[in-house]
DRENDO-1510 file (C-alpha; in Angstrom, 1 decimal, always signed):
<recs>
REC; n; res; u; v; w
REC; 1; UNK; -5.9; +77.9; -7.2 .
REC; 2; UNK; -7.6; +74.6; -7.4 .
REC; 3; UNK; -5.1; +71.9; -9.9 .
REC; 4; UNK; -7.4; +69.3; -11.9 .
REC; 5; UNK; -6.2; +66.5; -13.6 .
REC; 6; UNK; -4.9; +66.6; -17.3 .
REC; 7; UNK; -8.1; +64.6; -18.6 .
REC; 8; UNK; -10.3; +66.9; -17.2 .
REC; 9; UNK; -8.6; +70.0; -18.5 .
REC; 10; UNK; -8.7; +68.0; -22.4 .
REC; 11; UNK; -12.4; +67.9; -21.6 .
REC; 12; UNK; -12.9; +71.3; -20.6 .
REC; 13; UNK; -11.1; +72.3; -24.1 .
REC; 14; UNK; -9.0; +75.1; -22.9 .
REC; 15; UNK; -5.5; +74.6; -22.0 .
REC; 16; UNK; -4.2; +75.7; -18.8 .
REC; 17; UNK; -7.4; +77.7; -17.9 .
REC; 18; UNK; -8.6; +78.2; -14.2 .
REC; 19; UNK; -11.6; +76.0; -13.6 .
REC; 20; UNK; -13.8; +76.3; -10.5 .
REC; 21; UNK; -14.4; +73.6; -8.4 .
REC; 22; UNK; -17.7; +72.1; -8.6 .
REC; 23; UNK; -20.6; +71.5; -6.4 .
REC; 24; UNK; -21.6; +68.2; -5.3 .
REC; 25; UNK; -24.7; +68.7; -7.0 .
REC; 26; UNK; -23.1; +70.2; -10.0 .
REC; 27; UNK; -20.7; +66.8; -10.5 .
REC; 28; UNK; -24.0; +64.5; -11.3 .
REC; 29; UNK; -24.1; +60.7; -11.9 .
REC; 30; UNK; -27.2; +59.5; -13.7 .
REC; 31; UNK; -27.9; +55.6; -13.8 .
REC; 32; UNK; -30.6; +54.7; -15.8 .
REC; 33; UNK; -31.6; +51.4; -16.2 .
REC; 34; UNK; -34.4; +48.7; -16.8 .
REC; 35; UNK; -36.1; +46.7; -14.4 .
REC; 36; UNK; -36.6; +47.4; -10.9 .
REC; 37; UNK; -34.8; +46.0; -7.5 .
REC; 38; UNK; -36.3; +42.7; -6.1 .
REC; 39; UNK; -35.9; +40.7; -2.7 .
REC; 40; UNK; -33.2; +38.8; -4.9 .
REC; 41; UNK; -31.3; +42.3; -6.1 .
REC; 42; UNK; -31.4; +43.9; -9.7 .
REC; 43; UNK; -33.3; +41.7; -12.1 .
REC; 44; UNK; -30.2; +39.6; -14.4 .
REC; 45; UNK; -29.6; +41.1; -17.9 .
REC; 46; UNK; -30.5; +44.6; -16.7 .
REC; 47; UNK; -28.3; +47.4; -18.3 .
REC; 48; UNK; -26.7; +49.9; -15.7 .
REC; 49; UNK; -25.8; +52.7; -17.5 .
REC; 50; UNK; -24.1; +55.7; -16.1 .
REC; 51; UNK; -22.6; +59.2; -17.3 .
REC; 52; UNK; -21.1; +62.1; -14.8 .
REC; 53; UNK; -21.4; +65.5; -15.8 .
REC; 54; UNK; -19.2; +68.6; -14.4 .
REC; 55; UNK; -19.9; +71.9; -14.8 .
REC; 56; UNK; -16.9; +74.8; -14.5 .
REC; 57; UNK; -16.1; +78.7; -15.3 .
REC; 58; UNK; -13.4; +80.1; -16.8 .
REC; 59; UNK; -13.5; +84.1; -16.8 .
REC; 60; UNK; -16.9; +84.9; -17.5 .
REC; 61; UNK; -18.1; +82.4; -18.9 .
REC; 62; UNK; -19.2; +78.7; -17.6 .
REC; 63; UNK; -19.8; +75.3; -19.7 .
REC; 64; UNK; -20.7; +71.8; -18.9 .
REC; 65; UNK; -18.9; +68.7; -19.9 .
REC; 66; UNK; -20.3; +64.7; -20.0 .
REC; 67; UNK; -18.0; +61.6; -19.8 .
REC; 68; UNK; -18.6; +58.9; -21.9 .
REC; 69; UNK; -21.3; +56.3; -20.8 .
REC; 70; UNK; -20.6; +53.3; -19.1 .
REC; 71; UNK; -22.3; +50.4; -19.5 .
REC; 72; UNK; -22.6; +47.6; -17.0 .
REC; 73; UNK; -25.0; +44.2; -17.7 .
REC; 74; UNK; -26.0; +42.3; -14.3 .
REC; 75; UNK; -25.1; +38.9; -14.3 .
REC; 76; UNK; -27.7; +36.2; -13.0 .
REC; 77; UNK; -27.4; +35.3; -9.6 .
REC; 78; UNK; -28.1; +31.5; -8.9 .
REC; 79; UNK; -29.6; +30.6; -5.9 .
REC; 80; UNK; -32.4; +28.6; -4.2 .
REC; 81; UNK; -34.2; +27.9; -0.8 .
REC; 82; UNK; -36.1; +24.3; -0.3 .
REC; 83; UNK; -38.3; +25.0; +3.0 .
REC; 84; UNK; -40.1; +21.8; +4.4 .
REC; 85; UNK; -43.9; +22.6; +4.8 .
REC; 86; UNK; -45.0; +19.8; +6.6 .
REC; 87; UNK; -43.3; +20.7; +9.9 .
REC; 88; UNK; -44.6; +17.7; +12.4 .
REC; 89; UNK; -44.2; +14.2; +11.4 .
REC; 90; UNK; -46.8; +12.8; +8.3 .
REC; 91; UNK; -48.6; +9.7; +9.6 .
REC; 92; UNK; -48.1; +6.8; +6.7 .
REC; 93; UNK; -49.8; +3.5; +6.9 .
REC; 94; UNK; -51.2; +1.2; +4.0 .
REC; 95; UNK; -51.5; +4.2; +1.7 .
REC; 96; UNK; -48.6; +6.9; +0.9 .
REC; 97; UNK; -47.9; +9.6; +2.9 .
REC; 98; UNK; -47.8; +13.1; +1.2 .
REC; 99; UNK; -44.7; +15.4; +2.1 .
REC; 100; UNK; -44.9; +19.5; +1.2 .
REC; 101; UNK; -41.9; +21.8; +0.4 .
REC; 102; UNK; -41.4; +24.9; -1.3 .
REC; 103; UNK; -38.9; +25.7; -3.8 .
REC; 104; UNK; -37.8; +29.0; -4.5 .
REC; 105; UNK; -35.7; +30.8; -6.7 .
REC; 106; UNK; -33.5; +33.3; -5.0 .
REC; 107; UNK; -31.6; +34.2; -7.4 .
REC; 108; UNK; -32.0; +37.2; -10.0 .
REC; 109; UNK; -33.0; +35.7; -13.1 .
REC; 110; UNK; -35.5; +33.4; -14.2 .
REC; 111; UNK; -34.2; +29.7; -13.7 .
REC; 112; UNK; -35.7; +25.8; -13.1 .
REC; 113; UNK; -34.4; +23.7; -10.9 .
REC; 114; UNK; -33.4; +19.6; -10.9 .
REC; 115; UNK; -35.6; +17.8; -8.4 .
REC; 116; UNK; -34.0; +15.0; -6.0 .
REC; 117; UNK; -36.1; +12.8; -3.6 .
REC; 118; UNK; -33.4; +10.7; -1.1 .
REC; 119; UNK; -35.4; +8.6; +1.4 .
REC; 120; UNK; -32.1; +7.1; +2.6 .
REC; 121; UNK; -31.2; +9.5; +5.1 .
REC; 122; UNK; -28.8; +9.0; +8.4 .
REC; 123; UNK; -30.8; +8.3; +11.3 .
REC; 124; UNK; -33.5; +6.8; +10.0 .
REC; 125; UNK; -35.5; +3.9; +11.5 .
REC; 126; UNK; -36.6; +2.8; +8.0 .
REC; 127; UNK; -36.0; +4.1; +4.5 .
REC; 128; UNK; -39.4; +4.7; +2.7 .
REC; 129; UNK; -40.1; +4.1; -1.0 .
REC; 130; UNK; -41.1; +7.3; -3.3 .
REC; 131; UNK; -43.7; +6.3; -5.4 .
REC; 132; UNK; -43.7; +9.8; -7.2 .
REC; 133; UNK; -42.6; +13.5; -7.2 .
REC; 134; UNK; -45.5; +15.9; -7.9 .
REC; 135; UNK; -45.6; +19.8; -8.7 .
REC; 136; UNK; -48.7; +21.7; -7.0 .
REC; 137; UNK; -50.4; +22.8; -10.7 .
REC; 138; UNK; -53.0; +24.7; -9.3 .
REC; 139; UNK; -51.0; +26.0; -6.1 .
REC; 140; UNK; -53.4; +25.3; -3.8 .
REC; 141; UNK; -51.1; +23.6; -1.1 .
REC; 142; UNK; -53.0; +20.5; -1.2 .
REC; 143; UNK; -52.2; +17.5; -3.4 .
REC; 144; UNK; -55.0; +16.6; -5.8 .
REC; 145; UNK; -54.7; +13.4; -7.5 .
REC; 146; UNK; -55.5; +13.5; -11.4 .
REC; 147; UNK; -55.2; +17.2; -11.5 .
REC; 148; UNK; -51.3; +18.0; -9.9 .
REC; 149; UNK; -48.6; +17.0; -12.5 .
REC; 150; UNK; -46.7; +14.0; -11.7 .
REC; 151; UNK; -42.9; +14.4; -12.6 .
REC; 152; UNK; -41.3; +11.2; -14.6 .
REC; 153; UNK; -38.1; +9.9; -14.4 .
REC; 154; UNK; -35.1; +11.7; -15.9 .
REC; 155; UNK; -37.6; +14.7; -15.9 .
REC; 156; UNK; -37.9; +15.6; -12.3 .
REC; 157; UNK; -37.7; +19.6; -12.6 .
REC; 158; UNK; -39.4; +22.8; -11.4 .
REC; 159; UNK; -40.6; +24.9; -14.4 .
REC; 160; UNK; -38.8; +27.9; -14.6 .
REC; 161; UNK; -39.4; +30.6; -11.7 .
REC; 162; UNK; -39.3; +33.8; -12.3 .
REC; 163; UNK; -37.3; +35.6; -9.3 .
REC; 164; UNK; -38.8; +35.5; -5.7 .
REC; 165; UNK; -41.3; +33.0; -7.2 .
REC; 166; UNK; -41.6; +29.5; -5.6 .
REC; 167; UNK; -43.5; +26.3; -6.4 .
REC; 168; UNK; -45.2; +23.5; -4.1 .
REC; 169; UNK; -43.5; +20.1; -4.4 .
REC; 170; UNK; -45.1; +16.8; -3.2 .
REC; 171; UNK; -43.5; +13.5; -2.4 .
REC; 172; UNK; -45.2; +10.6; -1.9 .
REC; 173; UNK; -43.6; +8.1; +0.2 .
REC; 174; UNK; -44.8; +4.7; +1.0 .
REC; 175; UNK; -44.2; +2.2; +3.6 .
REC; 176; UNK; -41.6; -0.6; +3.0 .
REC; 177; UNK; -41.8; -4.1; +4.0 .
REC; 178; UNK; -40.8; -5.3; +7.8 .
REC; 179; UNK; -42.0; -1.7; +9.5 .
REC; 180; UNK; -43.1; -1.1; +13.0 .
REC; 181; UNK; -45.6; +1.0; +14.3 .
REC; 182; UNK; -44.2; +4.3; +15.6 .
REC; 183; UNK; -41.2; +4.1; +14.0 .
REC; 184; UNK; -39.6; +7.5; +12.1 .
REC; 185; UNK; -38.3; +7.9; +9.2 .
REC; 186; UNK; -37.1; +11.3; +7.1 .
REC; 187; UNK; -36.9; +12.1; +3.3 .
REC; 188; UNK; -34.6; +14.9; +1.8 .
REC; 189; UNK; -36.2; +17.0; -1.2 .
REC; 190; UNK; -32.7; +18.6; -3.3 .
REC; 191; UNK; -33.0; +21.4; -5.9 .
REC; 192; UNK; -30.3; +22.4; -8.1 .
REC; 193; UNK; -30.0; +25.1; -10.6 .
REC; 194; UNK; -30.2; +23.4; -14.2 .
REC; 195; UNK; -27.5; +26.3; -15.3 .
REC; 196; UNK; -25.0; +24.9; -12.9 .
REC; 197; UNK; -24.1; +25.0; -9.0 .
REC; 198; UNK; -20.6; +24.7; -7.0 .
REC; 199; UNK; -18.9; +27.1; -4.7 .
REC; 200; UNK; -20.0; +30.1; -4.6 .
REC; 201; UNK; -18.5; +32.5; -6.8 .
REC; 202; UNK; -18.1; +29.8; -9.9 .
REC; 203; UNK; -18.9; +31.6; -13.1 .
REC; 204; UNK; -20.9; +29.7; -16.3 .
REC; 205; UNK; -19.6; +31.9; -19.0 .
REC; 206; UNK; -22.5; +33.4; -21.2 .
REC; 207; UNK; -25.5; +31.6; -19.2 .
REC; 208; UNK; -27.1; +33.9; -17.6 .
REC; 209; UNK; -30.3; +36.0; -18.3 .
REC; 210; UNK; -29.9; +38.4; -21.4 .
REC; 211; UNK; -26.4; +36.4; -22.4 .
REC; 212; UNK; -24.3; +37.6; -19.5 .
REC; 213; UNK; -22.7; +35.1; -17.0 .
REC; 214; UNK; -24.4; +33.0; -14.6 .
REC; 215; UNK; -22.5; +33.5; -11.4 .
REC; 216; UNK; -23.2; +30.8; -8.3 .
REC; 217; UNK; -24.3; +32.8; -5.1 .
REC; 218; UNK; -23.9; +31.7; -1.5 .
REC; 219; UNK; -26.5; +28.9; -1.6 .
REC; 220; UNK; -24.0; +27.3; -3.7 .
REC; 221; UNK; -27.4; +27.1; -6.4 .
REC; 222; UNK; -28.4; +24.0; -4.3 .
REC; 223; UNK; -30.4; +23.2; -1.3 .
REC; 224; UNK; -32.5; +21.1; +0.6 .
REC; 225; UNK; -34.9; +20.3; +3.2 .
REC; 226; UNK; -36.0; +17.2; +4.9 .
REC; 227; UNK; -39.6; +16.5; +6.1 .
REC; 228; UNK; -40.7; +13.3; +8.8 .
REC; 229; UNK; -42.3; +10.4; +8.2 .
REC; 230; UNK; -44.1; +8.2; +11.5 .
REC; 231; UNK; -45.2; +4.6; +11.1 .
REC; 232; UNK; -48.8; +4.4; +12.2 .
REC; 233; UNK; -49.6; +0.9; +12.0 .
REC; 234; UNK; -51.6; -1.6; +13.7 .
REC; 235; UNK; -51.6; -5.6; +15.0 .
REC; 236; UNK; -54.1; -7.7; +16.1 .
REC; 237; UNK; -54.5; -11.0; +18.2 .
REC; 238; UNK; -57.4; -13.2; +18.2 .
REC; 239; UNK; -57.9; -15.4; +21.4 .
REC; 240; UNK; -60.5; -18.2; +21.2 .
REC; 241; UNK; -62.0; -19.8; +24.3 .
REC; 242; UNK; -65.2; -22.3; +25.2 .
REC; 243; UNK; -67.6; -22.6; +27.8 .
REC; 244; UNK; -69.8; -25.6; +28.1 .
REC; 245; UNK; -73.1; -26.4; +29.3 .
REC; 246; UNK; -74.3; -30.2; +29.6 .
REC; 247; UNK; -77.9; -31.6; +29.9 .
REC; 248; UNK; -77.6; -32.1; +33.6 .
REC; 249; UNK; -76.5; -28.2; +34.0 .
REC; 250; UNK; -72.6; -29.1; +34.6 .
REC; 251; UNK; -69.3; -28.6; +32.1 .
REC; 252; UNK; -68.8; -31.7; +30.7 .
REC; 253; UNK; -68.6; -32.3; +26.9 .
REC; 254; UNK; -70.8; -35.2; +26.4 .
REC; 255; UNK; -73.4; -35.4; +23.7 .
REC; 256; UNK; -76.0; -33.2; +23.4 .
REC; 257; UNK; -74.2; -30.3; +25.5 .
REC; 258; UNK; -73.9; -27.0; +24.2 .
REC; 259; UNK; -70.4; -25.5; +23.7 .
REC; 260; UNK; -70.1; -21.6; +23.5 .
REC; 261; UNK; -67.3; -20.3; +21.9 .
REC; 262; UNK; -65.9; -16.7; +22.5 .
REC; 263; UNK; -63.6; -14.9; +19.8 .
REC; 264; UNK; -61.4; -12.0; +21.1 .
REC; 265; UNK; -60.1; -9.9; +18.5 .
REC; 266; UNK; -57.6; -7.1; +19.7 .
REC; 267; UNK; -56.3; -4.7; +17.9 .
REC; 268; UNK; -53.4; -2.5; +19.2 .
REC; 269; UNK; -51.2; -0.2; +17.9 .
REC; 270; UNK; -51.6; +3.8; +16.8 .
REC; 271; UNK; -52.9; +2.4; +13.1 .
REC; 272; UNK; -55.7; +0.7; +12.3 .
REC; 273; UNK; -56.8; -3.0; +10.3 .
REC; 274; UNK; -59.1; -2.5; +7.4 .
REC; 275; UNK; -61.5; -5.3; +5.8 .
REC; 276; UNK; -61.2; -7.3; +9.2 .
REC; 277; UNK; -63.3; -10.8; +9.5 .
REC; 278; UNK; -63.9; -13.2; +12.1 .
REC; 279; UNK; -64.4; -16.6; +10.6 .
REC; 280; UNK; -64.7; -20.0; +12.2 .
REC; 281; UNK; -66.3; -23.7; +10.9 .
REC; 282; UNK; -68.3; -25.6; +12.8 .
REC; 283; UNK; -66.3; -28.5; +14.5 .
REC; 284; UNK; -66.3; -32.1; +13.2 .
REC; 285; UNK; -69.0; -34.0; +15.6 .
REC; 286; UNK; -70.9; -30.9; +16.4 .
REC; 287; UNK; -74.2; -29.0; +15.0 .
REC; 288; UNK; -74.5; -25.3; +14.9 .
REC; 289; UNK; -77.0; -23.6; +17.2 .
REC; 290; UNK; -79.0; -21.1; +15.3 .
REC; 291; UNK; -79.6; -17.9; +16.3 .
REC; 292; UNK; -76.5; -18.3; +18.3 .
REC; 293; UNK; -74.5; -15.6; +16.8 .
REC; 294; UNK; -73.6; -12.6; +18.9 .
REC; 295; UNK; -71.2; -9.4; +18.0 .
REC; 296; UNK; -69.9; -7.8; +21.2 .
REC; 297; UNK; -73.4; -9.3; +22.7 .
REC; 298; UNK; -75.6; -7.9; +20.1 .
REC; 299; UNK; -77.4; -10.7; +18.3 .
REC; 300; UNK; -76.9; -11.1; +15.1 .
REC; 301; UNK; -79.0; -12.8; +12.3 .
REC; 302; UNK; -77.9; -16.2; +10.9 .
REC; 303; UNK; -78.8; -15.2; +7.3 .
REC; 304; UNK; -76.8; -12.5; +4.9 .
REC; 305; UNK; -78.6; -9.7; +5.4 .
REC; 306; UNK; -78.2; -6.2; +6.6 .
REC; 307; UNK; -76.0; -7.0; +9.8 .
REC; 308; UNK; -72.7; -7.8; +10.3 .
REC; 309; UNK; -72.9; -11.9; +10.5 .
REC; 310; UNK; -74.1; -15.2; +8.9 .
REC; 311; UNK; -73.9; -18.2; +10.6 .
REC; 312; UNK; -74.9; -21.9; +9.8 .
REC; 313; UNK; -73.8; -25.4; +9.3 .
REC; 314; UNK; -70.5; -24.8; +7.8 .
REC; 315; UNK; -69.5; -22.0; +10.1 .
REC; 316; UNK; -69.3; -18.6; +10.9 .
REC; 317; UNK; -68.5; -15.0; +9.3 .
REC; 318; UNK; -68.6; -11.6; +10.8 .
REC; 319; UNK; -67.5; -8.2; +9.5 .
REC; 320; UNK; -66.1; -6.0; +11.6 .
REC; 321; UNK; -64.4; -3.8; +8.9 .
REC; 322; UNK; -62.0; -1.2; +9.5 .
REC; 323; UNK; -60.8; -1.2; +13.5 .
REC; 324; UNK; -58.3; +1.4; +14.9 .
REC; 325; UNK; -55.7; +0.0; +17.1 .
REC; 326; UNK; -57.1; +0.2; +21.1 .
REC; 327; UNK; -60.1; -2.1; +20.5 .
REC; 328; UNK; -61.2; -5.3; +21.4 .
REC; 329; UNK; -64.4; -7.0; +19.5 .
REC; 330; UNK; -66.1; -10.0; +20.8 .
REC; 331; UNK; -67.9; -12.9; +18.2 .
REC; 332; UNK; -69.8; -15.6; +20.1 .
REC; 333; UNK; -71.6; -18.9; +18.9 .
REC; 334; UNK; -72.7; -21.8; +20.0 .
REC; 335; UNK; -72.4; -25.3; +18.9 .
REC; 336; UNK; -74.2; -28.8; +20.1 .
REC; 337; UNK; -72.3; -31.9; +20.6 .
REC; 338; UNK; -73.8; -34.7; +18.4 .
</recs>
């Protein structure tokens, strides 16, 4: 004869009876609950309800007994991931660079995350200046000035993210003074659960979804990632030289001799210079030679018209505009010694 525990005998309501051992199929466990499983697990606040059923036979009679219902409310697990989406160093020059990160709620309940942008990272050749932290409002993965949401100091946080959901975060970082071309730097973005963070397993009573507890997961409810910058700058040197042709066909600086000046602007570096002008005044004791102005051997008119230069008694001014590193431009003009 099989022997069962006293509670089961009491549940059957037949003292001293002989029970037929229920089959695995007959001993049924039911667990209805609201919600579905995600990559993050069962949603926080879900009620997992469980009852057991046993069937039995005594003599010629059969019966069923159902256990009490056990209800477990799923606590909220606090987890987060931060990923850098700009995997190669972003060039930065006279305008801020845009660094792109993704913040993902890896917990099982809705959660907002505080954000912190830190440009001071060990190994940096320079520490950039953080201009702004911006949320990708239209979710297109591209920083759109005037469209995306610029976060203000004291309110650097994501909106509440559902489990498994992500948001892209842009950090605009600018160069400080004194940076050299090709120097590199990194910026760290940290996201921390607003409910709390700390050692895995730390519990915040009643702070979870649905009134349950919130429990810190393996990520400590705080994560960070680094994105890199590389300075792209340009430098310029300006070299001036002169050749002389006197009225006798030699190179004596006598009255009537023509002095031809050559100004070579040499731009180096990986970046570019903007708004570059080459300007020179007419030396005292000389007179500008009309129509002598040239840029890279191409003649320029003296008048302020559609070409790049002007020339006259007060001097010359040639607009070179934006010049990339690795470029040389040469300006030539002539004067006559009075």
